[in-house]
C-alpha positions in Angstrom: 153.8 123.0 184.1 150.9 120.5 185.5 149.5 118.0 184.4 146.1 119.3 184.5 146.8 122.0 182.5 148.3 120.0 180.2 145.8 117.5 179.7 143.2 120.7 178.9 145.7 122.4 176.2 144.8 121.4 172.5 146.8 119.5 170.6 148.4 122.3 168.4 149.7 124.0 172.0 151.3 120.2 173.5 152.9 120.8 170.0 154.2 124.0 171.3 155.2 122.5 174.6 157.1 119.6 172.8 158.8 121.2 170.0 161.1 124.3 170.2 160.4 126.6 167.6 163.3 129.1 169.2 162.9 132.3 171.0 161.4 135.7 169.3 164.5 138.1 169.0 162.0 141.0 169.9 159.8 139.5 172.6 162.1 136.9 174.1 159.1 134.7 174.3 158.7 131.2 172.5 157.7 131.3 168.9 154.6 129.3 167.9 156.1 128.7 164.9 158.9 128.4 162.5 159.2 132.3 161.3 156.1 133.6 163.7 155.6 134.9 167.0 151.7 135.0 168.0 152.9 138.0 170.5 154.8 140.3 168.4 153.0 139.3 164.5 149.5 139.6 165.1 150.2 142.9 167.1 151.8 143.8 163.7 149.1 142.4 161.2 147.0 144.7 163.7 148.5 147.6 163.0 147.4 147.5 159.7 144.2 147.5 159.7 143.6 150.8 158.8 145.4 150.5 155.6 142.8 148.5 154.1 139.0 147.5 153.9 136.3 145.3 152.2 133.8 147.8 152.4 132.0 145.1 154.1 132.2 145.0 158.2 131.1 141.6 158.7 134.3 141.0 156.3 136.9 142.9 157.8 136.0 141.5 161.2 136.0 137.5 160.0 139.7 139.0 158.2 140.5 141.1 161.4 139.9 137.9 163.3 142.2 135.5 161.8 144.9 137.4 161.8 144.3 138.3 165.2 144.0 134.2 166.4 146.9 133.3 163.7 149.6 131.0 165.4 151.0 130.1 162.2 151.0 131.8 158.8 147.9 129.3 157.8 146.1 130.7 159.7 146.2 134.0 158.0 143.4 135.2 155.8 144.1 138.6 154.2 142.3 141.1 152.5 143.4 140.8 148.7 143.4 144.2 146.3 141.9 142.8 143.2 144.8 144.2 141.3 147.3 142.0 142.9 145.4 139.2 140.6 147.0 138.7 137.1 145.8 135.7 134.4 142.6 135.2 135.5 141.2 132.3 133.5 137.7 130.2 133.5 138.1 126.5 135.0 134.6 126.0 136.4 131.1 126.8 137.3 128.9 125.4 140.1 125.5 125.9 141.3 126.5 129.0 143.3 129.8 129.7 142.5 132.8 130.1 139.5 136.2 129.1 139.9 139.0 130.8 138.1 142.9 130.5 138.1 145.1 133.1 138.8 148.0 134.3 139.6 148.7 136.0 142.8 151.5 138.7 142.7 154.2 138.7 145.4 152.5 135.8 146.9 151.0 134.7 150.2 152.3 135.8 154.0 154.3 133.0 155.1 156.2 135.2 158.1 158.5 137.5 159.8 161.9 138.2 159.1 163.1 138.8 162.1 166.6 140.2 160.6 165.1 142.0 157.8 162.5 143.3 159.7 159.8 142.7 157.0 157.1 140.3 156.1 157.8 137.3 153.9 155.9 136.0 151.3 155.9 132.5 149.6 155.9 132.7 145.7 158.3 132.0 142.7 159.5 133.3 139.7 157.3 133.4 137.1 157.5 130.8 134.2 157.6 131.4 130.2 154.0 129.5 130.1 152.3 132.3 132.3 153.5 135.3 129.9 152.4 133.0 126.8 148.5 132.5 129.0 148.4 136.5 128.7 148.5 136.6 125.4 145.2 134.5 125.0 141.9 136.1 124.7 140.0 134.5 127.3 142.4 136.1 130.0 141.8 138.4 132.4 143.6 141.0 133.8 146.9 139.8 131.6 150.6 139.4 133.1 152.7 142.4 132.3 156.2 141.5 131.5 157.7 143.2 134.0 155.7 141.4 136.8 158.3 138.3 137.8 157.0 137.0 141.4 153.7 135.2 142.5 152.1 132.0 143.0 149.2 130.5 141.2 145.5 130.4 143.3 142.2 129.1 142.5 139.6 131.9 142.8 136.2 131.2 143.7 133.8 133.8 143.2 130.2 133.3 144.8 127.9 134.5 143.1 125.2 137.6 143.8 127.8 138.2 146.5 127.9 141.7 146.4 124.4 141.6 148.3 126.2 138.5 150.5 124.0 137.8 153.2 125.1 137.8 156.8 123.9 134.5 157.4 125.7 132.9 155.2 128.8 134.9 156.4 128.2 133.6 159.9 127.9 130.2 159.0 131.4 130.3 157.1 132.6 131.9 160.1 132.4 128.8 162.0 133.7 127.2 159.3 137.1 129.3 159.4 136.8 128.9 163.2 137.3 125.3 162.3 139.8 125.4 160.3 141.7 127.6 162.8 140.8 125.4 165.7 142.1 121.9 163.6 144.8 123.1 161.3 147.1 120.9 163.3 144.5 118.2 164.4 145.7 116.1 161.5 143.4 117.7 159.3 144.1 118.0 155.6 142.4 121.2 154.5 142.7 123.8 151.9 144.6 126.5 152.3 143.0 130.2 152.1 145.0 133.4 151.2 142.5 135.4 151.5 139.4 137.6 150.1 139.3 139.7 147.2 136.3 141.8 145.4 135.6 142.1 141.7 135.2 145.6 141.1 132.8 145.2 138.3 130.3 142.9 139.7 131.2 143.7 143.0 130.9 140.0 143.7 133.3 139.0 146.6 135.9 136.4 145.6 138.2 133.5 147.9 141.5 133.1 146.7 142.7 129.6 147.7 145.9 127.1 147.6 145.6 126.0 143.7 145.4 122.4 143.7 147.4 120.7 140.2 145.4 117.7 139.8 142.2 119.1 140.0 139.4 117.2 141.7 138.6 113.7 142.3 135.9 113.4 140.1 138.0 114.2 136.8 141.3 112.0 138.6 139.1 108.6 138.3 138.5 109.6 134.5 142.1 109.4 133.8 142.4 106.2 136.1 141.2 103.8 138.6 143.2 104.2 142.1 145.3 100.9 143.2 144.4 99.7 146.7 146.6 101.2 148.5 146.3 104.4 147.6 142.4 104.0 147.4 142.3 103.5 151.5 145.3 106.5 152.5 143.0 108.7 150.4 139.9 107.3 152.2 141.1 107.2 154.8 142.6 111.1 154.9 139.3 112.3 154.0 137.2 110.7 156.6 140.0 111.8 159.4 139.4 115.8 158.5 135.3 114.6 158.5 135.7 113.6 162.0 137.5 116.0 163.0 134.7 118.5 161.6 132.1 116.3 162.9 133.6 116.4 166.6 133.0 120.5 166.2 129.6 120.0 165.4 129.4 120.6 161.9 129.1 119.2 158.9 130.0 119.6 155.3 126.4 119.6 153.7 127.9 119.5 150.0 130.0 116.3 150.3 131.0 114.7 146.5 133.8 114.1 144.6 134.1 117.4 142.8 135.2 118.7 146.0 137.9 116.5 147.4 140.9 118.4 145.2 144.3 116.8 144.5 148.0 118.2 144.9 149.4 114.9 144.7 147.6 111.3 143.7 148.4 110.5 147.8 147.1 113.8 149.0 143.4 114.0 149.0 142.0 117.7 150.4 138.5 118.3 151.1 137.3 121.9 149.7 134.4 124.1 149.8 133.7 123.8 153.6 130.6 126.1 153.9 130.3 127.5 150.6 127.9 125.4 148.8 125.0 127.5 149.8 123.7 131.0 148.2 125.9 134.2 149.7 122.6 136.6 149.0 119.9 134.7 150.4 118.7 133.3 154.5 119.5 129.8 154.7 116.3 127.7 155.4 116.9 124.4 157.6 114.7 122.4 154.6 116.5 124.2 151.7 118.2 121.6 149.5 121.5 121.9 148.0 124.1 119.5 146.5 124.7 117.2 143.8 122.1 114.8 143.5 123.5 111.2 143.6 125.3 112.0 147.2 122.3 113.7 149.0 121.1 111.5 151.4 117.4 110.2 151.2 116.4 111.9 154.3 117.6 115.2 153.2 115.5 114.9 150.4 112.5 114.3 151.7 113.1 117.9 153.5 114.6 116.7 156.7 117.8 118.9 158.2 121.2 118.3 156.9 123.5 116.2 159.6 126.2 114.4 160.0 124.4 111.1 159.2 124.0 113.1 155.6 127.6 113.7 155.2 128.4 109.4 155.9 126.0 108.8 153.3 127.6 110.8 150.8 131.0 109.4 151.8 129.5 105.8 151.1 129.1 106.7 147.4 132.3 108.2 147.4 133.7 105.0 148.7 131.6 103.1 145.7 132.8 105.4 142.8 136.4 105.2 144.1 136.2 101.3 143.6 134.1 101.6 140.4 136.0 104.7 138.3 132.3 106.3 137.3 130.1 108.8 139.1 126.9 106.6 140.5 124.3 106.6 138.5 125.7 108.5 135.8 123.5 106.3 133.4 120.3 107.8 135.0 118.7 111.3 134.4 119.6 113.6 137.4 116.2 114.1 137.7 112.9 114.5 140.2 112.5 110.5 139.0 116.1 109.6 140.1 115.5 111.5 143.9 112.5 109.2 144.2 114.2 105.9 143.6 116.5 107.0 145.9 114.2 107.7 148.9 112.8 104.4 147.4 115.9 102.4 148.2 117.9 102.8 144.8 121.6 102.4 145.4 124.6 102.2 142.8 125.2 98.3 141.9 127.9 96.5 143.8 130.0 94.2 141.5 132.1 91.4 142.9 135.4 91.4 144.2 137.9 91.1 141.4 140.6 88.9 140.7 143.4 91.0 139.9 146.3 89.7 141.7 148.4 87.1 140.4 150.0 86.7 143.8 147.6 84.0 146.0 148.5 85.8 149.3 147.6 89.3 148.1 144.4 88.6 146.2 143.6 87.1 149.4 144.2 90.0 151.4 142.7 92.7 148.7 139.5 90.2 148.9 139.0 89.9 152.6 139.5 94.2 153.0 137.4 94.4 149.6 134.0 92.3 151.8 134.7 94.5 154.7 134.8 97.9 152.6 131.5 96.8 150.7 129.7 96.3 154.3 130.9 99.3 155.4 130.1 101.3 152.5 126.0 100.0 152.5 125.9 100.6 155.9 127.4 103.9 155.3 123.9 105.0 152.4 121.4 102.6 154.8 117.8 104.0 155.0 118.0 104.8 158.2 120.3 107.8 159.4 120.6 105.7 162.7 122.2 102.6 161.3 125.4 104.5 159.2 129.0 104.7 160.7 130.2 107.4 162.4 132.9 109.3 160.8 135.6 108.1 163.9 134.1 104.8 162.8 135.4 105.0 159.4 138.3 106.5 159.9 139.2 103.2 162.4 138.4 101.1 159.2 140.6 103.0 157.2 143.5 103.5 159.0 143.4 99.2 159.7 142.9 98.6 156.4 145.9 100.5 155.0 148.6 99.1 157.2 147.1 95.7 156.2 147.8 96.3 152.6 151.4 95.1 151.6 153.7 98.3 150.4 153.4 98.5 146.5 150.0 96.5 146.1 149.1 97.7 142.7 146.4 97.0 140.0 148.4 95.5 137.1 148.3 98.2 134.2 147.7 100.8 136.6 149.8 104.0 138.1 
């Protein structure tokens, strides 16, 4: 392979060049992942296109394109029959959606078994707790005793999406294209399993990876992060945001409720392109989001930009340090939005004295002073003075490397 061609390959394709997944037994071409041959598996998926439909041409095309482009199982989105879902339980409600926890019977597609010549699916044997939960009054589509295998998923039901707007779907498709293109560029994103539709309301629902610990906001109510975990989690988040921005996309609703945890060390970005009404045309001057995280220029009616995401990240930095939401003692109303536009920002405490070890405390104080200055730049009134996501990533990566392993706040896990 010539140097010129190799330089033009995506990071994922370079990984394929440098990693041997073996040859496909059917076509004798190199696989693009373990248990995945893009040449053969996309054709197998295409052969089943006539066996399902969402009833919406745009959604059908969106799902089909994800399957035709898939280089591994993580790229695949499926149409999920609603009757494959069990134990649907209400979790939370946002401005434009309702979130449920559910069991996806049979699990999600993970590759082709060349010996058995059939699709493989990731699932596990359901537990006694799942069958007990099925008896609760607030459970929809309860699990049956003869249903033994499945995987837990989060279901995001899009309000009023029976009349889903094509502008919304087109924008969401841009984010799905980003997920596809960046899946192997060190981004940490929520895995999407597929789309289904509630037969009663006709609202569309997105099935995605269920994060066992929940969101950052609820997690901070339980514990405060030690410095090492704070830096690595924010480093991972800003790295993913940096890739998003390089694709000329913005998140648009960046806050601690949209950062989900599967473990204390793994914080993932969710709700890409989903934090808007699904049934209305998008307008550049519409304001959506959680007030304390919205940049002042957006509150004044200016378009949402990458710099507005950075403002939100600065508020998240403050929240990670304080353990409480910004402006939690102030009414979330027009008065607060006016104060933010006039320069109100969260109060910054002095660096606490938390380590008995003098050397550790010295390192901690040095980093925290730099952290505070960078945080203040993130919420600068002038969007042009805010750092880029790439600059933030470089700083967090350096801080994490500077922190001695095991640096923990006494009394905290």
